[in-house]
Backbone as a printed PyTorch tensor [residue, N CA C, xyz], in Angstrom:
tensor([[[102.5210, 104.7330,  76.3550],
         [101.6260, 104.2410,  77.3710],
         [102.1920, 102.9470,  77.9660]],

        [[102.0800, 102.7920,  79.2950],
         [102.5760, 101.5930,  79.9670],
         [101.6200, 100.4250,  79.7370]],

        [[102.1610,  99.1910,  79.6580],
         [101.2850,  98.0240,  79.5510],
         [100.3990,  97.9160,  80.7860]],

        [[ 99.1690,  97.5020,  80.6030],
         [ 98.2100,  97.4050,  81.6950],
         [ 98.6590,  96.4060,  82.7440]],

        [[ 99.2570,  95.2990,  82.3530],
         [ 99.6220,  94.2340,  83.2790],
         [101.0210,  94.3830,  83.8620]],

        [[101.6630,  95.4940,  83.6550],
         [103.0180,  95.6640,  84.1660],
         [103.0200,  95.6570,  85.6910]],

        [[103.9300,  94.8900,  86.2620],
         [104.0450,  94.7830,  87.7080],
         [104.8050,  95.9880,  88.2360]],

        [[104.2010,  96.7250,  89.1680],
         [104.8240,  97.9280,  89.7150],
         [105.7040,  97.6390,  90.9250]],

        [[105.8190,  96.4010,  91.3180],
         [106.6020,  96.0470,  92.4940],
         [108.0780,  96.2790,  92.2270]],

        [[108.7610,  96.7790,  93.2570],
         [110.1740,  97.1030,  93.1100],
         [111.1020,  96.0290,  93.6560]],

        [[110.5600,  95.0560,  94.3710],
         [111.3810,  94.0340,  95.0130],
         [110.9380,  92.6420,  94.5670]],

        [[111.8850,  91.6880,  94.5610],
         [111.5020,  90.3070,  94.2290],
         [110.4500,  89.7940,  95.2040]],

        [[109.5810,  88.9240,  94.7140],
         [108.5210,  88.3400,  95.5370],
         [108.5910,  86.8230,  95.4430]],

        [[108.0740,  86.2040,  96.5010],
         [108.0460,  84.7500,  96.5470],
         [106.8080,  84.3190,  97.3270]],

        [[106.2040,  83.2240,  96.9040],
         [105.0280,  82.7380,  97.6150],
         [105.4270,  82.1280,  98.9500]],

        [[104.4890,  82.1540,  99.8750],
         [104.6980,  81.5920, 101.2090],
         [103.3560,  81.1020, 101.7300]],

        [[103.3770,  80.4430, 102.8590],
         [102.1510,  79.9990, 103.5330],
         [102.4040,  80.0720, 105.0370]],

        [[102.6140,  81.3140, 105.5080],
         [102.9280,  81.5350, 106.9170],
         [101.6950,  82.0500, 107.6400]],

        [[101.4530,  81.5750, 108.8540],
         [100.3080,  82.0810, 109.6090],
         [100.6500,  83.4460, 110.2030]],

        [[ 99.6270,  84.2730, 110.3140],
         [ 99.8410,  85.6330, 110.8110],
         [ 98.6510,  86.0900, 111.6370]],

        [[ 98.9390,  86.9670, 112.5760],
         [ 97.9220,  87.6480, 113.3640],
         [ 98.2130,  89.1370, 113.2660]],

        [[ 97.1750,  89.9430, 113.1320],
         [ 97.3620,  91.3940, 113.0910],
         [ 96.4330,  92.0510, 114.0990]],

        [[ 96.8690,  93.2120, 114.5810],
         [ 96.0730,  94.0210, 115.5010],
         [ 96.0060,  95.4210, 114.9240]],

        [[ 94.7750,  95.9340, 114.7810],
         [ 94.5740,  97.2760, 114.2490],
         [ 93.6840,  98.0940, 115.1580]],

        [[ 93.2770,  99.2520, 114.6650],
         [ 92.4300, 100.1620, 115.4530],
         [ 91.1150,  99.5310, 115.8710]],

        [[ 90.5090,  98.7790, 114.9730],
         [ 89.1540,  98.2790, 115.2090],
         [ 89.0690,  96.7940, 115.4830]],

        [[ 90.1950,  96.1120, 115.5790],
         [ 90.0720,  94.6890, 115.8320],
         [ 91.3370,  93.9030, 115.6330]],

        [[ 91.1510,  92.5950, 115.6930],
         [ 92.2340,  91.6300, 115.5470],
         [ 91.8150,  90.6490, 114.4540]],

        [[ 92.7650,  90.2550, 113.6310],
         [ 92.4600,  89.2900, 112.5860],
         [ 93.5760,  88.2870, 112.4350]],

        [[ 93.2670,  87.1910, 111.7610],
         [ 94.2700,  86.1740, 111.4700],
         [ 94.1900,  85.8280, 109.9940]],

        [[ 95.2670,  85.2470, 109.5020],
         [ 95.2840,  84.8590, 108.1080],
         [ 96.5680,  84.1640, 107.7400]],

        [[ 96.8290,  84.1440, 106.4440],
         [ 98.0160,  83.4860, 105.9090],
         [ 98.7740,  84.4480, 105.0090]],

        [[100.0610,  84.6100, 105.2670],
         [100.9220,  85.4030, 104.3860],
         [101.1430,  84.5580, 103.1430]],

        [[100.8230,  85.1400, 101.9770],
         [100.8660,  84.3570, 100.7430],
         [101.8710,  84.8540,  99.7140]],

        [[102.3800,  86.0390,  99.8770],
         [103.2450,  86.6640,  98.8800],
         [104.2060,  87.5620,  99.6470]],

        [[105.5150,  87.2970,  99.5490],
         [106.4930,  87.9660, 100.4030],
         [107.5140,  88.7370,  99.5870]],

        [[107.8460,  89.9510, 100.0520],
         [108.9940,  90.6950,  99.5440],
         [109.7200,  91.2460, 100.7600]],

        [[110.8550,  91.8810, 100.5500],
         [111.5620,  92.4640, 101.6860],
         [110.8390,  93.6850, 102.2350]],

        [[109.9050,  94.2410, 101.4660],
         [109.2000,  95.4530, 101.8790],
         [107.7860,  95.2210, 102.3910]],

        [[107.2540,  94.0210, 102.1800],
         [105.8900,  93.7730, 102.6070],
         [105.3940,  92.4360, 102.1400]],

        [[104.0850,  92.2440, 102.2760],
         [103.5050,  90.9850, 101.8500],
         [101.9990,  91.0970, 101.6730]],

        [[101.4470,  90.0530, 101.0700],
         [ 99.9980,  89.9250, 100.9430],
         [ 99.5360,  88.9730, 102.0330]],

        [[ 98.4250,  89.3160, 102.6320],
         [ 97.8520,  88.5250, 103.7140],
         [ 96.4320,  88.1420, 103.3170]],

        [[ 96.1450,  86.8540, 103.2930],
         [ 94.7880,  86.3760, 103.0330],
         [ 94.1150,  86.2240, 104.3900]],

        [[ 93.2020,  87.1230, 104.6900],
         [ 92.5320,  87.1400, 105.9880],
         [ 91.5230,  85.9890, 106.0760]],

        [[ 91.3240,  85.4740, 107.2760],
         [ 90.3380,  84.4120, 107.4880],
         [ 88.9360,  84.9840, 107.2300]],

        [[ 88.1230,  84.2930, 106.4240],
         [ 86.7620,  84.7780, 106.1360],
         [ 85.9570,  84.9960, 107.4220]],

        [[ 85.2080,  86.0840, 107.4420],
         [ 84.3580,  86.4040, 108.5840],
         [ 85.0340,  87.2310, 109.6630]],

        [[ 86.3570,  87.3340, 109.6070],
         [ 87.0640,  88.1640, 110.5800],
         [ 87.1400,  89.5960, 110.0600]],

        [[ 87.3420,  90.5580, 110.9610],
         [ 87.4210,  91.9520, 110.5070],
         [ 88.6140,  92.1680, 109.5840]],

        [[ 88.4830,  93.1710, 108.7330],
         [ 89.5880,  93.5760, 107.8530],
         [ 90.1040,  94.9320, 108.3140]],

        [[ 91.4120,  95.1630, 108.2180],
         [ 91.9180,  96.4990, 108.5140],
         [ 91.5020,  97.4470, 107.3960]],

        [[ 91.6160,  98.7310, 107.6490],
         [ 91.2460,  99.7350, 106.6570],
         [ 92.4680, 100.2060, 105.8780]],

        [[ 92.2140, 100.6660, 104.6530],
         [ 93.2810, 101.2500, 103.8250],
         [ 93.9650, 102.3650, 104.6060]],

        [[ 95.2820, 102.3920, 104.5780],
         [ 96.0500, 103.4410, 105.2280],
         [ 96.3060, 103.2070, 106.7080]],

        [[ 95.6210, 102.2460, 107.2850],
         [ 95.7730, 101.9480, 108.7120],
         [ 97.1330, 101.3000, 108.9820]],

        [[ 97.7060, 101.5980, 110.1400],
         [ 98.9150, 100.9230, 110.5790],
         [ 98.5030,  99.7850, 111.5010]],

        [[ 99.0270,  98.5920, 111.2100],
         [ 98.7040,  97.4200, 112.0150],
         [ 99.9810,  96.8030, 112.5750]],

        [[ 99.8560,  96.1350, 113.7080],
         [100.9480,  95.3510, 114.2940],
         [100.7480,  93.9130, 113.8410]],

        [[101.8340,  93.2680, 113.4640],
         [101.7610,  91.9180, 112.9120],
         [102.6730,  90.9620, 113.6500]],

        [[102.2270,  89.7370, 113.7390],
         [103.0500,  88.6360, 114.2260],
         [102.9380,  87.5450, 113.1730]],

        [[104.0700,  87.1810, 112.5620],
         [104.0750,  86.2210, 111.4650],
         [104.9180,  85.0190, 111.8760]],

        [[104.2960,  83.8500, 111.8920],
         [104.9900,  82.6180, 112.2750],
         [105.5060,  81.9430, 111.0070]],

        [[106.8130,  82.0400, 110.8090],
         [107.4410,  81.4030, 109.6540],
         [107.6850,  79.9230, 109.9590]],

        [[108.2250,  79.6890, 111.1230],
         [108.4050,  78.3510, 111.7030],
         [108.1860,  78.5290, 113.1910]],

        [[107.9900,  77.4480, 113.9270],
         [107.7870,  77.6110, 115.3740],
         [108.9170,  78.3860, 116.0580]],

        [[110.1230,  78.2920, 115.5220],
         [111.2630,  78.9930, 116.1290],
         [111.6010,  80.3120, 115.4390]],

        [[110.8130,  80.7150, 114.4380],
         [111.0530,  81.9760, 113.7280],
         [109.7290,  82.7380, 113.6240]],

        [[109.5800,  83.7650, 114.4710],
         [108.3700,  84.5850, 114.4820],
         [108.7700,  86.0410, 114.2740]],

        [[108.2420,  86.6560, 113.2130],
         [108.5340,  88.0570, 112.9240],
         [107.4950,  88.9440, 113.6070]],

        [[107.9510,  90.0190, 114.1960],
         [107.0590,  91.0280, 114.7630],
         [107.3340,  92.3220, 114.0120]],

        [[106.2780,  92.9440, 113.4970],
         [106.4610,  94.1310, 112.6650],
         [105.2350,  95.0200, 112.7260]],

        [[105.4110,  96.2320, 112.2200],
         [104.2930,  97.1320, 111.9480],
         [104.2510,  97.3420, 110.4510]],

        [[103.0590,  97.5680, 109.9410],
         [102.9280,  97.8110, 108.5190],
         [101.7370,  98.6930, 108.2150]],

        [[101.8040,  99.3400, 107.0500],
         [100.7110, 100.1910, 106.5840],
         [ 99.9230,  99.4070, 105.5540]],

        [[ 98.6220,  99.3940, 105.7030],
         [ 97.7410,  98.6770, 104.7880],
         [ 97.6280,  99.4860, 103.4960]],

        [[ 98.0260,  98.8750, 102.3830],
         [ 98.0080,  99.5640, 101.0930],
         [ 96.9980,  98.9660, 100.1230]],

        [[ 96.3700,  97.8710, 100.5220],
         [ 95.3630,  97.2350,  99.6650],
         [ 94.4450,  96.3930, 100.5380]],

        [[ 93.1580,  96.4880, 100.2800],
         [ 92.1650,  95.6250, 100.9240],
         [ 91.0990,  95.3220,  99.8820]],

        [[ 90.7240,  94.0500,  99.7450],
         [ 89.6270,  93.7410,  98.8370],
         [ 88.5540,  92.9310,  99.5530]],

        [[ 87.4170,  92.8070,  98.9190],
         [ 86.2570,  92.1490,  99.5280],
         [ 86.5010,  90.6690,  99.8060]],

        [[ 87.4560,  90.0680,  99.1110],
         [ 87.7620,  88.6550,  99.3200],
         [ 88.6310,  88.4360, 100.5640]],

        [[ 89.0420,  89.5200, 101.2140],
         [ 89.8500,  89.3970, 102.4260],
         [ 91.3460,  89.4290, 102.1950]],

        [[ 91.7680,  89.8260, 101.0070],
         [ 93.2060,  89.9400, 100.7160],
         [ 93.6670,  91.3350, 101.1100]],

        [[ 94.7510,  91.3790, 101.8820],
         [ 95.2670,  92.6310, 102.4190],
         [ 96.7290,  92.7690, 102.0020]],

        [[ 97.0920,  93.9180, 101.4200],
         [ 98.4780,  94.2110, 101.0850],
         [ 99.0660,  95.1010, 102.1560]],

        [[100.2440,  94.7330, 102.6450],
         [100.8820,  95.4520, 103.7420],
         [102.2960,  95.8550, 103.3420]],

        [[102.6140,  97.1420, 103.5010],
         [103.9790,  97.6220, 103.3450],
         [104.5610,  97.7480, 104.7480]],

        [[105.6630,  97.0820, 104.9900],
         [106.2540,  97.0900, 106.3290],
         [106.8780,  98.4390, 106.6360]],

        [[106.6250,  98.9350, 107.8450],
         [107.1390, 100.2370, 108.2580],
         [108.0740, 100.1420, 109.4500]],

        [[108.0060,  99.0510, 110.1900],
         [108.8520,  98.8770, 111.3690],
         [109.1550,  97.3970, 111.5120]],

        [[110.4140,  97.0410, 111.2740],
         [110.8300,  95.6450, 111.2960],
         [112.2770,  95.5910, 111.7560]],

        [[112.5870,  94.7000, 112.6740],
         [113.9630,  94.5490, 113.1600],
         [114.8760,  94.1730, 111.9960]],

        [[116.1250,  94.6000, 112.0610],
         [117.0870,  94.3360, 110.9970],
         [117.2200,  92.8420, 110.7150]],

        [[117.2970,  92.0190, 111.7370],
         [117.4310,  90.5690, 111.5380],
         [116.2170,  90.0170, 110.7850]],

        [[115.0210,  90.4970, 111.1260],
         [113.8100,  90.0450, 110.4410],
         [113.7800,  90.5450, 109.0050]],

        [[114.2410,  91.7570, 108.7790],
         [114.3100,  92.3020, 107.4200],
         [115.2420,  91.4560, 106.5520]],

        [[116.3390,  91.0120, 107.1170],
         [117.2740,  90.1670, 106.3650],
         [116.6490,  88.8170, 106.0320]],

        [[115.8890,  88.2550, 106.9520],
         [115.1970,  86.9930, 106.6910],
         [114.2520,  87.1670, 105.5060]],

        [[113.4540,  88.2340, 105.5060],
         [112.5140,  88.4670, 104.4050],
         [113.2360,  88.7010, 103.0850]],

        [[114.3010,  89.4840, 103.1090],
         [115.0500,  89.7620, 101.8770],
         [115.5940,  88.4750, 101.2690]],

        [[116.2180,  87.6350, 102.0840],
         [116.8050,  86.3870, 101.6060],
         [115.7190,  85.4420, 101.0900]],

        [[114.6180,  85.3490, 101.8190],
         [113.5360,  84.4750, 101.3980],
         [112.9350,  84.9520, 100.0730]],

        [[112.6170,  86.2270,  99.9730],
         [111.9930,  86.7710,  98.7620],
         [112.9030,  86.6180,  97.5400]],

        [[114.2050,  86.7040,  97.7560],
         [115.1540,  86.5660,  96.6560],
         [115.4250,  85.1000,  96.2940]],

        [[114.7980,  84.1720,  97.0250],
         [114.9630,  82.7490,  96.7030],
         [116.1640,  82.1120,  97.3590]],

        [[116.7940,  82.8240,  98.2920],
         [117.9800,  82.2740,  98.9540],
         [117.6670,  81.6950, 100.3250]],

        [[116.4850,  81.9300, 100.8190],
         [116.1010,  81.4080, 102.1230],
         [115.1740,  80.2260, 101.9620]],

        [[115.3860,  79.2040, 102.7260],
         [114.5610,  77.9920, 102.6180],
         [113.7350,  77.8050, 103.8700]],

        [[113.0890,  78.8740, 104.3150],
         [112.2980,  78.7880, 105.5390],
         [111.1350,  77.9360, 105.2890]]])
């Protein structure tokens, strides 16, 4: 039997505090990217704003720095009542993917 607390993530993760905006089928939301990997991230949505639905594809704009803004699409793989949203990236430019990979691996100092 597998340990209950075993992390199923396949890629290195690193904490972040990047602002983000997302657009989905039913609305627009804002929040903070708090956990980054090369494949996706966790987004803490602003309280009171709409949440995307599980399985929904959303468009994202993530401001890492004023001169570094990632534009991507992602599939929502987790949503909880506290406003935390897990997103697996499905469409991301190669240059942006490299930025995320380097940052998540601890080699990027964004």
